[in-house]
VEXRONU-787023 format. One line per 5 residues: for each residue z, x, y of N, C-alpha, C. Coordinates in steps of 0.05 Angstrom, whole numbers, plus 5000, padded with zeros to 4 digits. Layout:
BEGIN
Z X Y Z X Y Z X Y | ...
! end
This chain:
BEGIN
4034 2710 7862 4058 2706 7846 4052 2687 7822 | 4066 2691 7800 4062 2673 7777 4086 2675 7759 | 4089 2654 7742 4108 2654 7720 4093 2641 7697 | 4092 2656 7674 4076 2647 7652 4091 2650 7625 | 4090 2630 7608 4102 2631 7581 4078 2629 7562
4077 2647 7543 4054 2646 7524 4063 2655 7496 | 4045 2650 7477 4048 2661 7449 4031 2685 7447 | 4043 2707 7437 4028 2732 7433 4034 2743 7406 | 4015 2743 7388 4018 2753 7360 4042 2741 7346 | 4047 2715 7352 4069 2701 7339 4095 2703 7353
4097 2719 7374 4122 2721 7390 4118 2705 7416 | 4140 2696 7427 4140 2683 7453 4144 2703 7475 | 4128 2701 7496 4130 2720 7518 4133 2706 7545 | 4150 2717 7562 4152 2708 7590 4143 2730 7608 | 4125 2724 7625 4116 2743 7646 4119 2730 7673
4128 2746 7692 4129 2735 7720 4125 2758 7739 | 4114 2750 7762 4110 2770 7784 4118 2756 7810 | 4136 2768 7824 4146 2756 7849 4134 2769 7874 | 4113 2785 7868 4099 2797 7891 4098 2827 7891 | 4113 2840 7873 4113 2869 7873 4106 2881 7846
4117 2870 7823 4111 2881 7797 4113 2859 7776 | 4099 2862 7754 4100 2843 7732 4122 2850 7713 | 4141 2831 7708 4163 2834 7689 4155 2820 7663 | 4159 2833 7641 4152 2823 7614 4176 2821 7596 | 4181 2798 7585 4202 2794 7565 4190 2783 7540
4198 2791 7516 4188 2781 7491 4210 2775 7472 | 4208 2753 7457 4230 2746 7439 4231 2766 7416 | 4255 2767 7403 4259 2785 7381 4248 2775 7355 | 4245 2748 7352 4235 2737 7328 4209 2721 7333 | 4194 2718 7311 4169 2703 7313 4174 2673 7311
4155 2657 7320 4157 2628 7317 4145 2621 7290 | 4154 2598 7279 4143 2588 7254 4117 2574 7261 | 4095 2581 7247 4069 2568 7253 4061 2550 7230 | 4081 2538 7216 4074 2519 7194 4068 2491 7205 | 4071 2487 7231 4064 2461 7242 4085 2439 7239
4108 2445 7227 4128 2424 7225 4156 2433 7232 | 4158 2456 7247 4184 2466 7256 4184 2465 7287 | 4204 2451 7298 4207 2450 7327 4224 2474 7336 | 4216 2487 7357 4231 2509 7369 4241 2500 7397 | 4265 2510 7403 4276 2505 7430 4274 2531 7447
4260 2529 7469 4255 2552 7485 4267 2548 7513 | 4283 2567 7522 4293 2567 7549 4283 2593 7563 | 4270 2590 7585 4260 2613 7599 4262 2609 7629 | 4265 2631 7643 4266 2628 7673 4276 2654 7685 | 4285 2651 7710 4295 2674 7724 4315 2666 7745
4333 2684 7750 4352 2681 7772 4348 2704 7791 | 4337 2699 7814 4328 2721 7831 4305 2736 7816 | 4308 2762 7813 4287 2776 7799 4295 2783 7770 | 4318 2772 7761 4327 2776 7733 4317 2754 7715 | 4301 2761 7695 4290 2741 7677 4306 2738 7651
4303 2714 7639 4315 2709 7613 4296 2693 7596 | 4298 2697 7570 4280 2684 7550 4297 2679 7525 | 4300 2654 7518 4317 2647 7495 4302 2629 7476 | 4298 2638 7452 4284 2623 7431 4304 2616 7409 | 4310 2590 7407 4329 2580 7386 4356 2594 7387
4365 2600 7412 4392 2611 7415 4394 2641 7415 | 4371 2655 7411 4371 2684 7412 4360 2692 7438 | 4377 2706 7454 4370 2710 7483 4361 2738 7488 | 4341 2740 7506 4332 2766 7516 4333 2764 7546 | 4344 2785 7560 4344 2785 7589 4333 2811 7599
4324 2811 7623 4313 2835 7635 4320 2836 7664 | 4335 2856 7672 4342 2859 7700 4322 2877 7714 | 4307 2865 7731 4286 2880 7746 4299 2898 7767 | 4286 2919 7774 4295 2936 7796 4294 2920 7822 | 4310 2928 7842 4311 2913 7867 4283 2909 7879
4279 2886 7891 4253 2880 7903 4251 2851 7910 | 4228 2839 7906 4224 2811 7912 4242 2794 7894 | 4251 2771 7904 4268 2754 7887 4261 2724 7890 | 4238 2718 7901 4230 2690 7903 4202 2686 7892 | 4198 2664 7877 4172 2658 7866 4157 2641 7886
4137 2653 7898 4122 2640 7920 4096 2628 7910 | 4097 2604 7898 4073 2592 7887 4070 2564 7899 | 4046 2556 7904 4041 2529 7915 4018 2516 7899 | 4015 2525 7874 3994 2514 7857 4006 2492 7839 | 3988 2479 7824 3998 2460 7804 4012 2474 7781
4027 2458 7766 4041 2468 7743 4026 2460 7718 | 4017 2479 7702 4000 2474 7679 4016 2477 7653 | 4011 2460 7634 4024 2461 7607 4002 2461 7586 | 4004 2481 7568 3985 2482 7545 3958 2494 7551 | 3951 2497 7575 3925 2508 7583 3921 2505 7612
3898 2513 7622 3892 2509 7650 3864 2498 7652 | 3857 2487 7676 3831 2474 7679 3808 2494 7676 | 3813 2519 7683 3792 2539 7680 3807 2565 7672 | 3801 2576 7648 3815 2599 7639 3811 2624 7656 | 3789 2625 7671 3785 2648 7688 3803 2648 7713
3819 2626 7716 3838 2626 7738 3863 2642 7732 | 3867 2648 7706 3892 2661 7698 3892 2690 7707 | 3914 2697 7720 3918 2725 7728 3918 2743 7703 | 3902 2764 7702 3900 2782 7678 3928 2793 7670 | 3946 2796 7690 3972 2807 7684 3991 2786 7671
3983 2760 7672 4001 2739 7663 4001 2736 7632 | 3981 2748 7619 3979 2746 7589 3970 2773 7578 | 3977 2777 7553 3971 2803 7541 3942 2805 7531 | 3932 2783 7519 3905 2783 7509 3887 2764 7526 | 3863 2759 7516 3846 2739 7530 3860 2712 7530
3859 2697 7552 3873 2671 7552 3859 2650 7535 | 3875 2637 7519 3865 2614 7503 3885 2591 7506 | 3875 2567 7503 3893 2543 7505 3912 2542 7481 | 3934 2528 7485 3955 2525 7465 3946 2503 7445 | 3950 2508 7419 3946 2488 7398 3973 2482 7385
3983 2458 7387 4009 2452 7376 4021 2428 7391 | 4047 2425 7389 4061 2402 7401 4082 2413 7421 | 4084 2399 7443 4104 2405 7464 4118 2380 7472 | 4144 2381 7474 4160 2358 7483 4184 2367 7499 | 4195 2349 7514 4220 2353 7530 4217 2378 7548
4200 2377 7568 4197 2399 7587 4216 2393 7610 | 4234 2411 7615 4253 2408 7637 4250 2432 7656 | 4244 2426 7681 4241 2447 7702 4262 2443 7723 | 4278 2463 7727 4299 2461 7748 4316 2435 7745 | 4323 2430 7720 4341 2407 7713 4327 2380 7715
4301 2379 7719 4286 2354 7720 4267 2353 7697 | 4268 2331 7681 4250 2328 7658 4223 2317 7667 | 4202 2329 7657 4175 2318 7663 4169 2296 7644 | 4156 2275 7654 4148 2253 7637 4121 2259 7625 | 4121 2264 7599 4096 2271 7585 4082 2245 7576
4072 2230 7595 4059 2205 7589 4030 2206 7598 | 4016 2185 7594 3988 2184 7602 3986 2183 7633 | 4004 2169 7646 4001 2164 7674 4016 2184 7693 | 4038 2196 7683 4054 2212 7701 4041 2239 7710 | 4028 2254 7692 4017 2280 7701 3994 2275 7721
3989 2296 7737 3967 2295 7756 3940 2294 7743 | 3937 2308 7720 3912 2308 7705 3916 2321 7678 | 3894 2324 7663 3896 2336 7637 3871 2330 7621 | 3869 2342 7597 3846 2337 7579 3854 2343 7551 | 3842 2328 7532 3844 2333 7503 3873 2334 7493
3889 2314 7502 3917 2312 7494 3919 2288 7475 | 3933 2292 7453 3938 2270 7434 3968 2265 7430 | 3974 2245 7414 4002 2239 7408 4011 2256 7385 | 4034 2270 7389 4043 2288 7368 4060 2274 7347 | 4077 2255 7356 4096 2243 7337 4081 2224 7318
4064 2207 7329 4048 2190 7313 4062 2165 7302 | 4088 2161 7310 4102 2137 7301 4113 2122 7325 | 4123 2098 7320 4135 2083 7342 4160 2095 7353 | 4173 2113 7337 4197 2125 7347 4191 2145 7369 | 4170 2160 7367 4163 2178 7389 4186 2196 7396
4187 2204 7421 4208 2222 7430 4227 2207 7448 | 4253 2208 7443 4274 2196 7458 4269 2166 7464 | 4259 2152 7444 4257 2122 7447 4286 2111 7448 | 4303 2122 7430 4331 2113 7430 4347 2131 7449 | 4359 2119 7469 4374 2134 7489 4402 2141 7478
4415 2159 7493 4443 2165 7489 4450 2172 7460 | 4433 2190 7448 4437 2200 7421 4435 2179 7399 | 4421 2157 7405 4416 2138 7384 4396 2148 7364 | 4397 2137 7339 4379 2146 7318 4357 2125 7313 | 4332 2135 7313 4309 2117 7311 4300 2114 7282
4294 2089 7274 4284 2083 7247 4257 2069 7250 | 4236 2079 7237 4210 2066 7237 4211 2041 7219 | 4202 2019 7229 4201 1994 7213 4173 1982 7214 | 4169 1962 7197 4142 1949 7196 4134 1937 7224 | 4154 1926 7237 4148 1913 7263 4150 1933 7286
4155 1958 7281 4158 1978 7302 4181 1997 7296 | 4203 1994 7310 4226 2012 7306 4252 1998 7312 | 4274 2010 7303 4300 2000 7311 4318 2024 7316 | 4338 2020 7333 4356 2041 7341 4384 2036 7330 | 4395 2057 7318 4423 2056 7310 4439 2071 7332
4457 2056 7345 4470 2066 7369 4498 2078 7364 | 4505 2098 7379 4533 2108 7378 4552 2086 7388 | 4578 2089 7382 4598 2068 7387 4598 2058 7416 | 4593 2076 7435 4596 2068 7463 4572 2054 7475 | 4550 2052 7459 4525 2042 7470 4514 2019 7454
4498 2002 7467 4486 1979 7454 4458 1973 7467 | 4444 1953 7458 4418 1947 7468 4396 1956 7449 | 4372 1947 7453 4350 1953 7434 4344 1983 7433 | 4349 1997 7456 4344 2026 7456 4370 2042 7463 | 4393 2029 7458 4419 2042 7464 4422 2049 7494
4409 2032 7510 4408 2039 7539 4432 2027 7554 | 4447 2010 7542 4468 1996 7557 4496 2004 7546 | 4514 2010 7564 4542 2016 7556 4555 1990 7545 | 4571 1993 7525 4585 1969 7515 4603 1957 7536 | 4612 1974 7554 4630 1964 7575 4615 1947 7595
4588 1949 7596 4573 1933 7615 4558 1910 7601 | 4562 1907 7575 4546 1887 7560 4554 1858 7569 | 4578 1854 7578 4587 1827 7587 4594 1827 7616 | 4580 1844 7632 4588 1848 7660 4582 1823 7677 | 4597 1820 7698 4594 1798 7717 4582 1807 7743
4571 1831 7744 4559 1841 7769 4536 1823 7777 | 4533 1817 7803 4512 1800 7813 4485 1813 7811 | 4465 1799 7820 4437 1809 7819 4432 1832 7838 | 4450 1836 7857 4447 1858 7877 4466 1881 7870 | 4470 1885 7844 4490 1906 7837 4481 1921 7812
4492 1945 7809 4489 1961 7785 4517 1961 7771 | 4516 1958 7745 4541 1960 7730 4546 1990 7723 | 4570 2000 7731 4577 2027 7726 4600 2027 7705 | 4594 2037 7680 4615 2036 7660 4638 2055 7667 | 4662 2046 7660 4687 2063 7663 4700 2066 7635
4689 2084 7619 4699 2086 7591 4729 2091 7589 | 4740 2107 7608 4769 2114 7605 4786 2089 7607 | 4778 2068 7621 4794 2044 7624 4781 2021 7609 | 4761 2026 7592 4747 2006 7577 4737 1983 7594 | 4727 1989 7618 4718 1968 7636 4694 1978 7652
4689 1966 7674 4665 1973 7691 4671 1966 7720 | 4655 1978 7737 4655 1970 7765 4627 1963 7773 | 4624 1948 7795 4598 1940 7805 4592 1956 7830 | 4569 1970 7829 4559 1984 7853 4541 1966 7868 | 4548 1960 7893 4533 1940 7909 4510 1953 7924
4487 1940 7922 4464 1948 7938 4469 1944 7968 | 4454 1958 7984 4457 1957 8013 4456 1928 8023 | 4476 1920 8038 4476 1892 8049 4493 1873 8033 | 4506 1883 8012 4523 1866 7995 4549 1879 7990 | 4570 1863 7986 4597 1874 7981 4612 1854 7963
4637 1861 7958 4654 1845 7940 4656 1857 7912 | 4675 1847 7897 4680 1858 7870 4654 1856 7853 | 4640 1834 7855 4616 1830 7839 4590 1831 7857 | 4594 1840 7882 4571 1844 7900 4557 1818 7906 | 4572 1796 7910 4560 1770 7916 4562 1763 7945
4575 1779 7961 4579 1772 7990 4559 1788 8007 | 4543 1774 8023 4523 1787 8040 4537 1797 8065 | 4529 1821 8074 4540 1831 8099 4518 1843 8116 | 4524 1846 8142 4508 1861 8161 4526 1883 8173 | 4514 1905 8180 4531 1926 8193 4514 1943 8211
4527 1954 8231 4514 1973 8249 4528 2000 8247 | 4553 1999 8237 4568 2023 8230 4571 2023 8200 | 4561 2044 8187 4562 2046 8157 4588 2060 8149 | 4603 2046 8131 4628 2057 8121 4623 2067 8092 | 4629 2093 8088 4625 2106 8062 4651 2110 8048
4653 2103 8022 4679 2104 8009 4680 2125 7987 | 4660 2143 7985 4662 2165 7966 4642 2164 7944 | 4634 2140 7936 4612 2138 7916 4589 2122 7929 | 4586 2128 7955 4566 2113 7971 4543 2132 7979 | 4520 2120 7985 4498 2136 7997 4479 2117 8010
4464 2128 8029 4441 2115 8041 4417 2134 8039 | 4395 2124 8030 4370 2140 8029 4350 2127 8047 | 4343 2141 8069 4324 2131 8089 4298 2146 8087 | 4276 2130 8087 4249 2142 8086 4237 2140 8114 | 4230 2162 8126 4220 2164 8153 4191 2154 8154
4186 2131 8167 4158 2121 8167 4139 2137 8184 | 4150 2155 8201 4133 2171 8220 4130 2200 8210 | 4138 2205 8185 4139 2233 8176 4111 2246 8179 | 4090 2232 8173 4063 2244 8174 4055 2252 8202 | 4068 2241 8223 4061 2247 8251 4080 2267 8264
4101 2276 8249 4121 2293 8261 4110 2322 8264 | 4120 2335 8285 4116 2364 8287 4140 2377 8274 | 4137 2387 8250 4159 2396 8233 4170 2423 8242 | 4158 2435 8262 4170 2460 8273 4192 2454 8293 | 4195 2428 8301 4214 2421 8321 4229 2396 8312
4248 2399 8294 4262 2377 8282 4289 2372 8296 | 4299 2348 8293 4324 2341 8307 4338 2318 8292 | 4364 2320 8289 4379 2298 8277 4405 2296 8292 | 4412 2272 8301 4437 2268 8315 4451 2242 8304 | 4477 2242 8304 4492 2219 8294 4521 2221 8303
4535 2199 8301 4564 2197 8305 4578 2194 8279 | 4600 2207 8275 4615 2204 8249 4645 2205 8255 | 4660 2193 8237 4689 2195 8238 4700 2196 8209 | 4720 2213 8205 4731 2216 8178 4759 2229 8180 | 4775 2225 8160 4800 2240 8159 4800 2259 8134
4777 2263 8122 4774 2281 8100 4764 2308 8110 | 4772 2329 8095 4765 2356 8104 4739 2366 8091 | 4729 2352 8070 4704 2359 8056 4686 2335 8055 | 4660 2340 8057 4641 2318 8053 4614 2324 8064 | 4593 2313 8051 4566 2315 8060 4559 2291 8078
4553 2296 8103 4548 2275 8122 4518 2267 8121 | 4500 2286 8123 4472 2280 8123 4456 2303 8111 | 4433 2296 8098 4416 2315 8085 4387 2306 8090 | 4373 2321 8106 4344 2316 8111 4329 2333 8090 | 4316 2320 8071 4302 2334 8050 4301 2318 8025
4282 2324 8007 4278 2308 7983 4299 2313 7962 | 4311 2337 7961 4332 2344 7942 4324 2340 7913 | 4298 2343 7908 4288 2340 7880 4291 2366 7865 | 4286 2388 7877 4291 2414 7864 4300 2434 7885 | 4308 2458 7875 4321 2477 7893 4303 2490 7913
4276 2486 7910 4258 2498 7930 4251 2479 7953 | 4261 2454 7952 4256 2435 7974 4269 2444 8000 | 4254 2443 8022 4266 2448 8049 4287 2427 8054 | 4307 2435 8070 4328 2415 8078 4342 2424 8103 | 4354 2404 8117 4373 2408 8138 4397 2392 8131
4420 2404 8129 4444 2390 8120 4467 2393 8140 | 4482 2371 8143 4506 2370 8160 4529 2360 8143 | 4552 2374 8145 4575 2365 8130 4600 2378 8140 | 4621 2374 8124 4647 2385 8131 4656 2404 8109 | 4668 2426 8117 4681 2445 8098 4707 2454 8111
4729 2450 8097 4756 2457 8109 4760 2443 8136 | 4750 2419 8139 4754 2404 8163 4736 2413 8186 | 4719 2433 8182 4702 2444 8202 4673 2436 8198 | 4658 2432 8219 4630 2425 8217 4614 2448 8205 | 4597 2441 8185 4581 2461 8171 4552 2451 8171
4534 2469 8179 4505 2462 8179 4490 2483 8163 | 4473 2473 8145 4456 2492 8129 4427 2483 8131 | 4410 2503 8135 4381 2497 8138 4365 2516 8120 | 4346 2505 8105 4328 2520 8088 4300 2513 8095 | 4285 2532 8106 4257 2528 8114 4238 2539 8093
4248 2550 8071 4230 2561 8051 4244 2584 8036 | 4236 2587 8011 4246 2609 7994 4277 2608 7990 | 4288 2584 7994 4317 2581 7990 4333 2600 8007 | 4322 2609 8029 4338 2626 8047 4354 2607 8065 | 4376 2597 8054 4392 2578 8069 4416 2592 8080
4419 2591 8106 4441 2605 8120 4461 2585 8129 | 4485 2585 8117 4506 2566 8126 4516 2574 8153 | 4516 2555 8171 4527 2560 8198 4553 2544 8201 | 4574 2559 8207 4601 2546 8209 4611 2548 8238 | 4623 2526 8246 4635 2526 8272 4661 2544 8271
4662 2565 8286 4682 2585 8283 4709 2578 8296 | 4709 2561 8316 4734 2555 8329 4752 2538 8311 | 4777 2540 8316 4796 2524 8300 4797 2496 8310 | 4775 2482 8304 4772 2455 8315 4766 2437 8291 | 4784 2417 8286 4780 2400 8263 4764 2376 8270
4746 2368 8251 4731 2343 8254 4743 2322 8236 | 4765 2328 8223 4777 2309 8204 4802 2295 8216 | 4799 2287 8241 4822 2276 8255 4820 2245 8258 | 4800 2233 8245 4798 2204 8247 4786 2194 8273 | 4777 2213 8290 4764 2205 8316 4733 2206 8312
4719 2193 8330 4690 2194 8330 4681 2221 8341 | 4662 2233 8328 4650 2258 8338 4619 2254 8338 | 4607 2265 8358 4578 2263 8362 4566 2291 8356 | 4548 2293 8338 4536 2319 8331 4505 2316 8332 | 4493 2338 8341 4463 2340 8342 4456 2367 8331
4436 2368 8313 4425 2393 8303 4396 2394 8311 | 4388 2415 8325 4361 2419 8335 4349 2444 8321 | 4326 2441 8309 4311 2463 8297 4286 2468 8313 | 4285 2491 8327 4261 2499 8342 4249 2523 8327 | 4231 2518 8308 4221 2538 8290 4245 2550 8275
4252 2576 8280 4274 2587 8265 4300 2588 8281 | 4299 2578 8306 4323 2577 8323 4338 2551 8318 | 4363 2553 8313 4379 2529 8307 4401 2526 8328 | 4403 2502 8340 4424 2495 8358 4440 2472 8346 | 4467 2475 8348 4484 2453 8338 4503 2446 8361
4503 2420 8367 4520 2409 8388 4542 2392 8375 | 4566 2394 8385 4588 2377 8376 4602 2366 8401 | 4602 2340 8403 4614 2326 8426 4604 2338 8452 | 4577 2340 8454 4562 2349 8478 4565 2379 8483 | 4580 2394 8466 4583 2422 8471 4566 2438 8451
4551 2458 8461 4536 2476 8443 4555 2494 8428 | 4557 2490 8402 4577 2506 8387 4564 2527 8370 | 4539 2524 8363 4524 2544 8347 4496 2548 8358 | 4487 2573 8360 4460 2578 8368 4452 2604 8353 | 4433 2601 8334 4427 2624 8317 4397 2623 8310
4385 2647 8308 4359 2650 8298 4362 2658 8268 | 4355 2640 8250 4360 2646 8221 4339 2664 8209 | 4317 2668 8222 4296 2686 8211 4279 2697 8234 | 4287 2719 8246 4272 2731 8269 4243 2739 8260 | 4239 2742 8234 4212 2749 8224 4193 2725 8226
4203 2701 8229 4187 2677 8231 4169 2672 8207 | 4180 2678 8183 4163 2674 8159 4158 2645 8154 | 4179 2628 8156 4176 2599 8153 4188 2587 8178 | 4172 2568 8189 4181 2557 8215 4181 2526 8215 | 4174 2514 8193 4173 2484 8192 4193 2473 8172
4205 2450 8179 4223 2437 8161 4207 2415 8146 | 4197 2422 8123 4182 2403 8107 4200 2385 8090 | 4213 2366 8103 4234 2351 8090 4224 2327 8074 | 4198 2323 8073 4187 2301 8056 4192 2273 8066 | 4202 2271 8091 4206 2244 8102 4231 2230 8091
4248 2245 8076 4272 2233 8064 4297 2243 8078 | 4315 2224 8084 4341 2231 8095 4363 2216 8078 | 4382 2232 8069 4406 2220 8055 4430 2221 8074 | 4446 2200 8073 4471 2199 8088 4494 2194 8068 | 4515 2211 8070 4539 2207 8054 4539 2218 8026
4515 2222 8015 4514 2231 7987 4486 2226 7976 | 4484 2226 7949 4458 2222 7936 4460 2199 7916 | 4439 2194 7902 4438 2171 7884 4461 2172 7864 | 4468 2148 7854 4491 2145 7836 4486 2163 7811 | 4507 2179 7805 4505 2197 7782 4498 2226 7790
4489 2229 7815 4482 2256 7825 4504 2266 7843 | 4519 2286 7833 4542 2296 7848 4534 2315 7870 | 4547 2312 7893 4540 2328 7917 4543 2358 7911 | 4564 2366 7898 4568 2395 7893 4547 2407 7875 | 4535 2390 7857 4514 2400 7839 4487 2400 7854
4480 2378 7867 4455 2376 7881 4452 2397 7903 | 4474 2403 7917 4474 2422 7939 4481 2450 7930 | 4483 2454 7903 4491 2480 7891 4515 2492 7906 | 4535 2475 7910 4561 2484 7920 4563 2487 7950 | 4541 2481 7965 4542 2483 7994 4562 2463 8005
4563 2439 7993 4582 2419 8000 4596 2409 7975 | 4621 2403 7978 4637 2397 7954 4639 2368 7946 | 4638 2350 7965 4644 2322 7959 4625 2303 7974 | 4625 2278 7964 4612 2257 7979 4628 2250 8004 | 4615 2238 8024 4628 2233 8049 4646 2208 8047
4669 2209 8058 4687 2185 8062 4692 2182 8091 | 4682 2161 8103 4685 2156 8132 4663 2138 8142 | 4657 2140 8167 4638 2122 8180 4616 2138 8194 | 4592 2127 8194 4569 2139 8209 4555 2117 8225 | 4548 2124 8249 4532 2105 8266 4513 2121 8284
4495 2107 8296 4477 2117 8317 4461 2142 8307 | 4450 2141 8283 4434 2163 8273 4406 2162 8285 | 4397 2184 8296 4370 2186 8309 4355 2210 8299 | 4330 2206 8292 4313 2228 8283 4295 2237 8306 | 4291 2263 8308 4273 2275 8328 4281 2264 8356
4261 2257 8372 4267 2246 8399 4261 2216 8399 | 4264 2203 8376 4258 2174 8375 4275 2158 8394 | 4262 2138 8405 4277 2121 8425 4295 2101 8410 | 4290 2096 8385 4306 2077 8370 4323 2091 8348 | 4346 2080 8344 4364 2091 8323 4352 2083 8296
4360 2098 8275 4352 2091 8248 4367 2065 8240 | 4352 2046 8230 4364 2021 8220 4375 2025 8192 | 4400 2034 8190 4411 2041 8164 4412 2016 8146 | 4414 1993 8157 4415 1968 8142 4390 1964 8125 | 4367 1975 8135 4342 1969 8122 4333 1992 8104
4351 2010 8098 4345 2032 8080 4352 2025 8051 | 4353 2045 8034 4362 2041 8006 4390 2052 8004 | 4407 2041 7987 4434 2052 7984 4452 2035 7968 | 4476 2045 7963 4496 2031 7947 4523 2037 7958 | 4541 2017 7954 4570 2019 7961 4574 2026 7990
4559 2013 8008 4563 2016 8037 4577 1991 8047 | 4598 1996 8062 4614 1974 8073 4610 1971 8103 | 4618 1948 8114 4615 1943 8142 4637 1959 8157 | 4628 1978 8173 4648 1995 8188 4653 1984 8215 | 4643 1961 8222 4646 1950 8250 4675 1943 8256
4689 1934 8235 4717 1925 8240 4735 1950 8242 | 4756 1948 8258 4774 1971 8262 4761 1991 8281 | 4773 2015 8282 4763 2034 8302 4738 2049 8292
! end
């Protein structure tokens, strides 16, 4: 399998092969090769349907039914490859040659790559294209960069301030403590303080301890599993207690959630009912819903356990087996490669649950979680010692 973008006789070309045939798309217009015109290129595929857009002029190609997943486990190359004879002959029209020109702002699956000296895995013969202190996106939030004798200066839009327009004007005089993030609230011309794990209060100055984590809707905990390298990923397990009176919410997500191809195991609520989704590869995620008219949004504590035995999934709710399904009898993928990352209640600030989960879950969790256990570990996860924000002490009350 491959996906390749190249220049052919002055035209931009997208070629991809998902395992059955090579699909070729070519732009309608040529690129300017005068060396001082930037072009915006959008290219990709949804299933087996490809699209190629150069400066707003779009070309699409609907492939005939067949494979619809790009199954690649190689490195991602930009501008050339380490050895040209590695290139699949079907990926390019002519003999492969390295790209000569400038490339900036590469975004793959909504994540921008850092084109710096240190971030890429490797490379060779790369120079600076801009050549000035302004560079690319030195000024954040649509600020305008000016080259000056001493370096550069940024002219910022009205809502932003700071040397690189990195700070909201609503946070410029904030009183948030050292264990807080300032979150601007432009609609009310003010701000709120997001408290790091173990801190609370309006300005996050009050230290707390908790064994029951209380989530208020803009909260999350990110736990890194120290034993990930020793796990048998064909036999995963996650159990926890939760209570809520909300009908929607993401309770837990085992997986890196960095891009859509990451494996994951997710537990949450939809219409007040327990919903479990598991993806072991190729984004073949099968939502499993508890079919009985039984609500989990009743404000009571509920105990749930999800067990993955290769492709067989068991879901227990309050000690009762409520779901038992083989999500792939072909056994193509049998391991949950979750990267050692577990989220509880939501994702990092600014990352919306409905977007990160591509609509599988609608909202962040509001409620309480306790007694989370991974695999067959004898000890519970110490949620206090993880990373997170806006977590309150849930020990008080029921």
